Backbone as JSON, one array per atom type, in Angstrom:
{
  "sequence": "MSSSVYPLLALDVSTPIAYACLFTSSKHIFHAQGSMGKQHSQTVLPLLESLLEGANITWTDLKLLILGQGPGSFTGLRIAAASISGINASLKLPIWGISSLAITAMQIQSDKIIWVIEDARAHEIFLGCYQKGIAQKQDECVHIQNLHTPSTPMPYVCSSDFRMPEQSWSHVPFVYDRAHAMSRLIQQNIENLHTQALPAEVQPVYLQLSQAERQLKHV",
  "N": [[28.4, -8.18, 58.88], [28.42, -5.09, 57.97], [30.79, -2.47, 57.26], [29.84, 0.4, 57.33], [28.64, 0.65, 59.34], [29.96, 1.73, 61.09], [32.65, 4.69, 61.93], [31.02, 4.42, 65.13], [29.18, 5.68, 68.83], [28.05, 4.95, 71.09], [26.13, 5.62, 74.39], [25.58, 5.78, 77.74], [22.89, 6.0, 80.4], [21.77, 4.85, 82.64], [22.45, 4.64, 85.52], [23.81, 6.34, 88.08], [26.56, 7.24, 87.15], [27.48, 8.41, 84.28], [28.22, 6.72, 80.46], [30.33, 6.17, 78.1], [31.05, 4.72, 74.69], [33.32, 4.56, 71.77], [33.62, 3.4, 68.46], [35.75, 3.46, 66.35], [36.45, 3.92, 62.52], [38.2, 1.52, 62.09], [37.44, 0.16, 64.05], [38.7, 0.66, 66.37], [38.12, 1.26, 69.67], [37.39, 3.21, 72.18], [36.84, 3.96, 75.33], [34.95, 5.77, 78.41], [34.22, 7.36, 81.14], [31.29, 8.91, 83.35], [31.78, 11.39, 86.16], [31.43, 10.73, 89.19], [28.37, 12.01, 91.22], [28.58, 14.79, 89.28], [26.03, 16.84, 87.52], [23.97, 14.77, 85.43], [23.09, 16.54, 82.83], [25.28, 18.11, 82.79], [27.58, 17.12, 81.97], [27.1, 14.74, 79.99], [27.85, 15.69, 77.27], [30.49, 17.09, 76.94], [31.43, 14.44, 77.57], [31.01, 13.33, 75.59], [31.9, 14.34, 73.57], [34.51, 14.65, 74.76], [35.39, 12.12, 73.77], [35.45, 11.98, 70.82], [36.94, 14.0, 69.98], [39.11, 12.48, 70.98], [40.03, 10.44, 69.95], [40.58, 11.71, 67.3], [37.64, 12.55, 65.27], [34.95, 13.68, 63.88], [31.06, 14.76, 64.52], [29.85, 14.53, 62.38], [31.45, 13.04, 60.79], [30.31, 9.97, 61.44], [28.71, 7.13, 62.37], [26.76, 5.49, 63.18], [24.6, 5.84, 65.85], [24.54, 4.58, 69.4], [22.04, 3.78, 72.6], [21.93, 3.18, 76.05], [19.11, 2.07, 76.87], [18.05, 2.1, 79.31], [16.24, -0.07, 81.95], [16.17, 2.34, 84.61], [17.64, 4.5, 85.99], [15.58, 7.8, 86.4], [15.7, 10.21, 85.82], [18.03, 10.18, 84.45], [17.67, 8.51, 82.18], [16.04, 9.7, 81.09], [17.89, 11.92, 80.31], [20.38, 10.86, 79.13], [18.38, 10.02, 76.78], [17.09, 12.98, 76.0], [19.65, 14.23, 74.9], [20.84, 12.65, 73.12], [19.2, 12.47, 70.88], [18.65, 15.4, 70.59], [21.25, 15.41, 69.62], [21.11, 14.01, 67.07], [19.31, 15.02, 65.57], [19.86, 16.77, 63.54], [22.16, 15.0, 62.52], [21.09, 12.57, 61.72], [21.17, 9.89, 61.96], [20.99, 6.74, 62.29], [19.25, 5.2, 65.26], [20.21, 2.92, 67.81], [18.58, 1.05, 70.42], [19.32, -0.07, 73.46], [19.29, -2.85, 76.17], [19.57, -1.6, 79.65], [20.37, -3.03, 81.33], [21.58, -5.37, 79.93], [23.52, -4.54, 79.56], [24.98, -4.84, 82.5], [25.02, -7.34, 82.43], [26.87, -7.65, 80.88], [29.25, -7.26, 82.5], [29.63, -9.17, 83.75], [32.14, -12.26, 83.18], [31.24, -14.48, 81.65], [29.55, -17.46, 80.45], [27.45, -18.65, 81.09], [23.63, -18.88, 81.99], [22.63, -15.49, 83.74], [21.51, -13.95, 85.95], [19.57, -10.2, 85.98], [19.35, -8.44, 88.63], [17.84, -4.65, 89.88], [17.87, -2.52, 92.31], [14.55, -0.83, 92.06], [13.56, 0.73, 93.5], [10.7, 1.44, 95.78], [9.97, -1.24, 96.82], [10.04, -2.28, 94.47], [11.7, -4.24, 91.9], [14.46, -4.26, 88.88], [14.3, -6.41, 86.91], [16.32, -9.32, 84.56], [16.97, -11.37, 82.03], [20.23, -13.22, 81.17], [22.47, -14.9, 78.79], [25.72, -14.38, 77.85], [24.7, -11.87, 77.01], [22.45, -12.39, 75.82], [19.0, -12.02, 75.57], [16.75, -13.68, 77.89], [14.68, -13.56, 78.25], [11.93, -11.24, 79.02], [12.8, -7.75, 80.22], [11.76, -6.64, 83.09], [9.43, -4.85, 85.34], [9.24, -6.54, 89.21], [7.54, -6.4, 91.49], [8.96, -6.87, 95.22], [7.85, -8.85, 96.34], [7.12, -10.82, 94.6], [8.58, -12.02, 93.24], [10.29, -14.72, 92.39], [10.93, -17.75, 94.65], [14.41, -18.86, 94.3], [14.7, -22.42, 94.44], [17.5, -23.29, 94.52], [20.38, -21.62, 94.56], [20.61, -18.84, 92.7], [22.85, -17.31, 90.36], [23.35, -14.11, 90.35], [23.66, -10.46, 89.35], [24.3, -6.68, 89.95], [24.51, -3.34, 89.61], [24.56, -1.87, 91.7], [24.86, -1.35, 95.37], [22.55, -2.88, 96.27], [21.1, -5.81, 97.37], [20.07, -9.18, 97.45], [18.68, -11.94, 99.25], [20.88, -14.24, 100.38], [20.89, -17.0, 100.82], [18.8, -17.44, 98.55], [20.35, -16.2, 96.53], [22.8, -15.52, 94.29], [25.22, -13.95, 94.75], [27.34, -12.18, 91.69], [30.55, -10.91, 91.46], [31.93, -7.92, 89.62], [33.55, -8.04, 86.19], [34.33, -5.89, 84.4], [34.24, -2.95, 83.98], [31.78, -0.69, 83.43], [31.34, 0.93, 80.96], [32.93, -0.65, 79.14], [31.88, -3.16, 79.21], [29.13, -1.98, 77.79], [30.72, -2.1, 75.35], [31.43, -4.52, 74.93], [29.36, -5.97, 74.51], [27.94, -4.76, 72.15], [30.22, -4.92, 70.37], [28.9, -8.32, 70.7], [26.53, -8.29, 69.39], [26.23, -6.5, 67.29], [26.71, -8.15, 64.53], [24.21, -9.07, 63.6], [22.77, -6.62, 63.39], [19.89, -4.78, 61.58], [21.02, -1.98, 60.43], [18.57, -0.8, 58.72], [16.6, -0.83, 59.69], [15.97, 0.78, 61.88], [14.95, 3.38, 64.45], [15.48, 6.69, 63.68], [14.72, 8.38, 65.97], [14.96, 7.31, 69.78], [12.87, 6.15, 72.27], [13.1, 6.04, 76.05], [13.25, 3.53, 78.27], [11.34, 2.43, 80.79], [9.6, 0.87, 82.18], [8.81, 0.8, 84.74], [5.85, 2.68, 86.95], [5.64, 6.42, 87.37], [5.87, 8.87, 89.86], [3.96, 10.48, 90.21], [2.32, 8.82, 88.37], [1.02, 7.06, 89.26], [0.21, 7.61, 91.11], [-1.9, 9.16, 89.91], [-3.19, 6.45, 89.13], [-4.11, 5.49, 91.61], [-6.38, 7.0, 91.97]],
  "CA": [[27.66, -6.63, 59.42], [29.2, -4.37, 57.19], [31.34, -1.6, 58.51], [29.49, 1.49, 57.2], [28.11, 1.24, 60.91], [31.29, 2.85, 61.86], [32.51, 5.26, 63.44], [29.83, 4.38, 66.23], [29.31, 6.25, 69.28], [27.23, 4.5, 72.34], [25.75, 5.97, 75.41], [24.59, 4.26, 78.7], [23.14, 7.09, 81.64], [21.06, 5.11, 83.27], [22.87, 4.31, 86.53], [24.51, 7.43, 89.0], [27.5, 7.59, 86.22], [27.09, 8.3, 82.81], [29.36, 5.67, 80.33], [30.66, 6.12, 76.61], [32.06, 4.18, 74.23], [33.08, 4.86, 70.46], [34.2, 2.25, 67.99], [36.32, 3.6, 64.71], [36.35, 3.09, 61.11], [39.5, 0.61, 62.2], [37.18, -0.4, 64.63], [39.51, 0.58, 67.65], [37.45, 1.44, 71.32], [37.76, 4.42, 72.99], [35.62, 4.23, 76.56], [34.82, 7.3, 79.12], [32.55, 7.3, 82.39], [31.35, 10.42, 84.04], [31.88, 11.82, 87.68], [30.24, 10.52, 90.15], [27.52, 12.62, 91.74], [27.89, 15.27, 88.71], [24.75, 16.99, 87.39], [24.55, 13.98, 84.09], [22.4, 17.36, 81.8], [26.44, 19.33, 82.45], [28.49, 16.49, 81.85], [26.83, 13.99, 78.95], [27.48, 16.37, 76.16], [31.91, 16.77, 77.15], [32.17, 13.52, 77.94], [31.24, 12.12, 74.34], [32.99, 15.39, 73.1], [36.48, 13.96, 74.51], [35.19, 10.43, 73.0], [35.56, 12.34, 69.66], [37.94, 14.34, 70.11], [40.73, 11.59, 71.59], [39.58, 9.46, 68.17], [40.15, 12.55, 65.87], [36.97, 12.05, 64.34], [33.9, 15.04, 63.97], [30.18, 13.97, 65.08], [29.49, 14.58, 61.12], [31.8, 10.98, 61.07], [29.42, 9.08, 62.69], [27.38, 6.42, 61.57], [25.15, 5.15, 63.84], [24.15, 6.04, 67.62], [23.12, 3.43, 70.43], [21.57, 4.0, 73.33], [21.29, 2.78, 77.01], [17.41, 2.59, 76.71], [17.29, 1.65, 80.3], [15.64, 0.51, 83.0], [16.96, 2.6, 85.46], [17.61, 6.09, 86.47], [14.28, 8.05, 85.24], [16.86, 10.87, 85.12], [19.69, 10.42, 84.1], [17.28, 7.93, 81.32], [16.01, 11.13, 80.13], [18.95, 13.35, 79.98], [20.46, 10.81, 78.07], [17.09, 10.46, 75.06], [16.81, 14.13, 74.88], [20.91, 14.73, 74.22], [21.1, 11.88, 71.67], [17.67, 13.13, 69.92], [19.06, 16.63, 70.34], [22.41, 15.21, 68.76], [20.39, 13.35, 66.2], [18.59, 16.54, 65.08], [20.59, 17.63, 62.36], [22.84, 14.14, 61.93], [19.75, 11.92, 61.3], [22.02, 8.57, 61.64], [20.0, 5.38, 62.84], [19.52, 4.56, 67.01], [20.36, 1.34, 68.02], [18.58, 1.15, 71.64], [20.36, -1.19, 74.32], [18.64, -2.86, 77.54], [21.11, -1.2, 80.27], [20.22, -4.47, 82.23], [22.24, -6.35, 78.98], [24.81, -3.85, 79.72], [25.29, -4.86, 83.27], [24.81, -9.02, 82.4], [28.08, -8.15, 80.51], [30.06, -6.87, 83.14], [31.23, -10.61, 84.06], [32.7, -13.35, 82.26], [30.19, -16.36, 82.07], [28.5, -18.25, 79.06], [26.24, -19.19, 81.41], [22.72, -17.6, 82.52], [23.22, -14.64, 84.99], [20.28, -12.79, 86.53], [20.31, -9.0, 86.47], [18.43, -8.03, 89.56], [18.76, -3.75, 90.15], [16.35, -1.91, 92.99], [13.71, -0.33, 91.31], [12.83, 1.34, 94.31], [8.96, 1.09, 96.25], [9.72, -2.11, 96.84], [10.07, -2.81, 93.04], [12.91, -4.42, 91.37], [14.41, -4.29, 87.62], [14.73, -7.87, 86.56], [16.87, -9.28, 83.59], [18.12, -12.66, 82.45], [20.51, -12.77, 80.08], [23.15, -15.26, 78.11], [26.41, -13.99, 76.75], [24.2, -10.59, 76.42], [20.94, -12.24, 74.72], [17.93, -11.75, 76.73], [16.42, -14.92, 77.98], [13.69, -13.32, 78.95], [11.36, -9.48, 78.45], [12.89, -7.0, 81.29], [10.15, -6.71, 83.94], [9.96, -4.68, 86.85], [8.0, -6.99, 89.81], [7.13, -6.44, 93.0], [10.12, -7.89, 95.25], [7.11, -10.05, 97.15], [6.23, -11.45, 93.99], [9.31, -12.47, 93.03], [9.87, -16.56, 92.18], [12.45, -17.81, 95.36], [14.88, -20.13, 93.72], [14.94, -23.94, 95.61], [18.97, -23.58, 94.49], [21.13, -20.28, 95.07], [20.57, -18.25, 91.2], [23.82, -16.23, 90.3], [23.08, -12.59, 89.88], [24.79, -9.31, 89.33], [23.48, -5.54, 90.67], [25.21, -2.06, 89.67], [24.53, -0.74, 92.75], [25.12, -2.17, 97.06], [20.98, -3.69, 96.33], [21.34, -7.42, 97.61], [19.19, -10.27, 97.91], [19.07, -13.25, 100.26], [22.57, -14.92, 99.79], [20.13, -18.61, 100.78], [18.07, -17.94, 97.33], [20.64, -15.95, 95.05], [24.49, -15.57, 95.08], [26.22, -12.28, 94.47], [28.59, -12.28, 91.59], [31.57, -9.59, 91.35], [31.82, -7.64, 88.29], [35.0, -8.12, 85.96], [34.52, -5.85, 83.52], [33.84, -1.68, 84.22], [30.23, -0.11, 82.47], [31.74, 1.47, 79.5], [33.54, -1.62, 78.62], [30.97, -4.19, 79.39], [29.05, -2.14, 76.95], [31.32, -2.3, 74.02], [31.9, -6.31, 74.97], [27.5, -6.16, 74.11], [28.04, -4.48, 71.09], [30.74, -6.15, 69.76], [28.44, -9.62, 70.25], [24.86, -8.25, 68.47], [25.97, -6.17, 65.64], [26.52, -8.26, 62.81], [22.93, -9.3, 63.51], [21.7, -5.85, 63.68], [19.91, -4.4, 60.73], [20.43, -0.53, 61.03], [18.05, -0.33, 58.0], [15.57, -0.25, 60.37], [16.36, 1.44, 62.98], [14.64, 4.89, 64.11], [16.14, 8.26, 64.1], [14.86, 8.66, 67.44], [14.26, 6.32, 70.93], [12.48, 7.03, 73.81], [13.4, 5.53, 77.82], [12.46, 2.08, 78.74], [11.36, 3.17, 82.33], [9.4, -0.66, 83.33], [8.21, 1.23, 86.21], [5.35, 3.85, 86.84], [6.17, 7.77, 88.08], [5.51, 8.97, 91.33], [2.81, 10.43, 89.41], [1.11, 8.17, 87.18], [0.73, 5.72, 90.56], [-0.87, 8.77, 92.13], [-3.56, 8.96, 89.11], [-3.6, 4.98, 89.0], [-5.41, 5.3, 92.57], [-7.36, 8.07, 92.01]],
  "C": [[28.53, -5.81, 58.67], [29.72, -2.53, 57.81], [30.92, -0.22, 58.4], [28.73, 1.65, 58.33], [28.97, 2.04, 61.32], [32.08, 3.72, 61.51], [31.0, 4.88, 64.05], [29.87, 4.79, 67.11], [27.99, 5.55, 70.23], [26.71, 5.09, 73.85], [24.95, 5.69, 76.69], [24.61, 5.5, 79.69], [22.11, 6.3, 82.51], [21.42, 3.97, 84.76], [23.61, 6.18, 87.23], [25.74, 8.11, 87.59], [27.37, 7.6, 84.81], [28.33, 7.54, 82.03], [29.15, 5.96, 78.92], [31.59, 5.15, 76.14], [32.2, 4.65, 73.13], [33.85, 3.98, 69.94], [34.34, 3.7, 66.36], [36.03, 3.2, 63.66], [37.22, 1.65, 61.28], [38.89, -0.01, 62.98], [37.65, -0.85, 65.92], [38.17, 1.01, 68.35], [38.5, 2.0, 71.89], [36.39, 3.96, 74.09], [36.29, 5.82, 77.61], [34.03, 6.79, 80.07], [33.06, 9.34, 82.72], [31.99, 10.67, 85.54], [31.18, 11.14, 88.17], [29.59, 12.07, 91.2], [27.5, 14.84, 90.92], [26.84, 15.79, 88.27], [25.24, 16.39, 85.81], [24.21, 15.44, 83.03], [23.74, 18.08, 81.29], [27.54, 18.34, 82.17], [28.34, 15.02, 80.81], [27.55, 14.57, 77.37], [29.68, 16.57, 75.77], [32.36, 15.59, 77.45], [32.6, 12.64, 76.53], [32.02, 13.44, 73.46], [34.74, 14.85, 72.82], [36.08, 12.75, 73.97], [35.88, 11.03, 71.64], [36.76, 12.46, 69.22], [39.67, 13.51, 69.91], [40.81, 10.63, 70.06], [39.74, 10.31, 66.95], [38.64, 12.16, 65.16], [35.39, 13.13, 65.21], [32.17, 14.03, 64.29], [29.24, 14.05, 63.32], [30.13, 12.84, 60.56], [31.4, 10.28, 61.03], [28.57, 8.51, 61.82], [26.25, 5.88, 61.9], [25.86, 5.62, 65.67], [24.05, 5.24, 68.73], [23.4, 3.81, 71.73], [20.94, 3.74, 74.25], [19.54, 3.09, 76.98], [17.07, 2.62, 78.39], [16.52, 0.2, 80.18], [16.56, 1.0, 83.77], [16.32, 3.8, 85.92], [16.38, 6.9, 85.37], [15.21, 9.51, 84.62], [17.45, 11.02, 84.53], [19.1, 9.54, 82.45], [16.96, 9.34, 80.21], [16.9, 11.85, 79.68], [19.75, 12.51, 78.66], [20.02, 10.69, 76.86], [17.16, 11.31, 74.66], [18.21, 14.59, 74.55], [20.84, 13.46, 72.62], [19.88, 12.22, 70.73], [18.38, 14.02, 69.14], [20.9, 16.26, 69.19], [22.0, 14.94, 67.9], [19.93, 13.79, 64.79], [18.85, 16.75, 63.37], [21.44, 15.8, 61.47], [21.82, 12.95, 61.11], [20.47, 10.53, 60.7], [20.44, 7.5, 62.21], [20.03, 5.44, 64.23], [19.01, 3.73, 67.19], [20.0, 1.72, 69.85], [18.86, -0.32, 72.1], [19.46, -1.84, 75.42], [20.21, -2.44, 78.52], [21.16, -2.25, 81.48], [21.18, -5.26, 81.29], [23.56, -5.77, 79.44], [25.83, -4.06, 81.17], [25.23, -6.62, 83.11], [26.54, -9.04, 81.92], [29.03, -7.65, 81.28], [30.43, -8.24, 83.85], [31.52, -11.16, 82.93], [32.32, -14.06, 82.11], [29.58, -16.52, 80.48], [27.61, -18.17, 79.97], [25.01, -18.03, 81.61], [22.88, -17.01, 83.52], [21.45, -13.68, 84.83], [20.47, -11.56, 86.26], [19.21, -7.93, 87.67], [18.84, -6.56, 90.37], [17.43, -2.9, 91.25], [16.25, -0.73, 92.26], [13.57, 0.83, 92.63], [11.42, 0.89, 94.82], [8.53, -0.12, 96.55], [9.38, -3.14, 95.85], [11.77, -3.17, 92.69], [12.75, -4.65, 89.82], [14.56, -5.74, 87.6], [15.0, -8.14, 84.81], [17.22, -10.28, 83.84], [18.87, -12.77, 81.16], [21.72, -13.89, 79.88], [23.8, -14.91, 77.54], [25.49, -12.85, 75.42], [22.74, -10.77, 75.79], [19.77, -12.39, 76.06], [17.17, -13.24, 76.81], [15.02, -15.35, 78.3], [12.97, -12.05, 79.06], [12.63, -9.12, 80.41], [11.9, -6.73, 81.63], [10.69, -5.64, 84.84], [8.87, -5.25, 87.53], [8.59, -6.02, 91.06], [8.38, -7.33, 93.81], [9.09, -9.26, 95.87], [6.5, -11.19, 96.42], [7.16, -12.48, 92.8], [10.02, -13.77, 93.18], [11.4, -16.72, 93.4], [12.96, -19.09, 94.46], [15.14, -21.52, 94.69], [16.94, -24.11, 95.57], [19.4, -22.0, 95.05], [21.06, -19.85, 93.17], [21.89, -17.46, 91.58], [22.99, -14.98, 89.66], [23.59, -11.53, 89.42], [23.63, -7.9, 89.3], [24.86, -4.57, 90.41], [25.51, -1.31, 90.44], [24.64, -2.01, 94.4], [23.39, -3.11, 97.28], [21.64, -5.01, 96.66], [20.39, -8.05, 98.79], [20.03, -11.48, 98.47], [20.13, -14.29, 99.9], [21.63, -16.31, 99.89], [19.22, -18.56, 99.71], [18.93, -17.12, 96.4], [22.21, -15.6, 95.98], [24.99, -14.68, 94.2], [27.13, -12.33, 93.19], [29.11, -10.67, 91.09], [31.55, -9.39, 89.98], [33.44, -7.58, 87.84], [35.19, -6.69, 85.49], [33.44, -3.84, 83.98], [32.21, -1.21, 83.26], [30.45, -0.4, 81.2], [32.47, -0.09, 78.88], [32.43, -2.77, 78.59], [29.85, -3.65, 77.96], [29.42, -2.3, 75.11], [31.38, -3.63, 73.98], [29.75, -6.41, 73.98], [27.96, -5.69, 72.76], [28.4, -4.94, 69.99], [29.89, -7.54, 69.54], [27.35, -9.36, 69.63], [25.24, -7.33, 67.67], [26.6, -6.7, 64.75], [25.17, -8.82, 62.47], [22.3, -8.17, 63.32], [21.38, -5.17, 61.67], [19.61, -3.3, 60.6], [19.11, 0.25, 59.58], [16.84, 0.11, 58.84], [14.88, -0.42, 61.8], [15.67, 2.84, 63.08], [15.86, 5.3, 64.28], [16.03, 8.48, 65.66], [14.36, 7.46, 68.53], [13.77, 6.87, 71.83], [13.16, 5.66, 75.07], [13.01, 3.98, 77.66], [12.15, 2.37, 80.44], [11.06, 1.75, 82.85], [8.7, -0.03, 83.95], [7.47, 2.63, 86.01], [5.83, 4.99, 87.47], [5.3, 7.87, 89.01], [4.02, 9.97, 90.81], [1.58, 10.06, 88.88], [0.83, 6.85, 88.23], [-0.76, 6.49, 91.36], [-2.37, 8.39, 91.27], [-3.99, 7.81, 89.21], [-4.69, 4.7, 89.85], [-6.19, 5.83, 92.77], [-8.84, 6.99, 91.71]]
}
């Protein structure tokens, strides 16, 4: 991949804390995370601006924006997408949307297949399957009762306290924080990225119906 994608700025707000990373033109990486319990709408832009200031980079220096599209928190994903879209309204940069489950998968150090299982509430889970940051199947939202029970415990990661039955699943602890995992995912996949094909705006990937959509479905 040409150096024309650098500097680049990445944001993920699929969990209760906002995470960001910045690659400079010399490929030096800066990481940052927001504070637990604070409103994302009040912290995302200051978080990104602090990264730019720390690297002595301006918004107009950027060549690529990256967004953790989801699945994850409805509110977080919506705020992240709106923030990136607002920033890009004048910059007109390509935006690379990446799976938030792929970021979670990169929070461990392993060359083996790892499952990502996140609590989607309402007896549903977000399910991903990754190997070295590459999806082995499409991310999906499934009812927990419809999840196949493996014959031997399968390794999985989860960004919350949600846990699967130990007799069927083996929880793997994180090695990297989420900002560093996101930068690892970017480094691993950016060589195959074709920026010319990227849009200037991306939408959140919810996978799960909202409460209003559920109500309409049952009308």
